[in-house]
C-alpha positions, -999 to +999 in steps of 0.1 A: +262+424+597+251+459+586+215+467+581+203+475+546+201+512+553+236+513+567+249+494+537+232+516+512+247+547+529+282+532+529+280+520+493+270+554+479+306+567+475+323+534+468+316+531+431+310+494+429+306+477+395+275+457+386+293+424+391+306+435+425+270+445+436+257+411+424+284+392+443+278+413+474+240+407+472+246+369+470+269+369+499+245+390+520+216+366+512+238+336+522+241+350+557+268+340+581+274+306+565+293+322+536+299+310+501+329+295+483+340+309+450+327+277+433+293+281+448+293+317+436+301+306+401+271+282+402+248+311+411+260+336+385+268+335+348+301+354+351+335+342+341+356+329+370+380+358+365+351+383+370+341+366+403+377+365+415+381+402+406+348+412+424+358+392+455+393+408+456+378+443+453+351+437+479+378+424+503+399+455+497+370+477+505+364+457+536+328+448+527+334+411+530+360+389+548+373+354+540+377+325+564+392+291+559+368+263+548+370+237+575+358+209+552+384+217+525+414+237+537+424+245+501+395+269+497+382+301+514+346+309+524+336+345+519+311+361+543+297+397+545+311+419+573 
């Protein structure tokens, strides 16, 4: 995982939305355990569509990655890179 200084430097030119920044902060605070989309929805007051959009954009910018959830193979766990 990147340090806060490295992350701040990298995020300067990425033009993240406020919802993307909040989702990224939650994922970084969760550490290596990761978070499912349902757990994210419990922590924020966004619409499910907004959370899905933020996750998709963060994946595209390679700031997070997704791994299969071993307890429930129907879902993904999102972790910071």
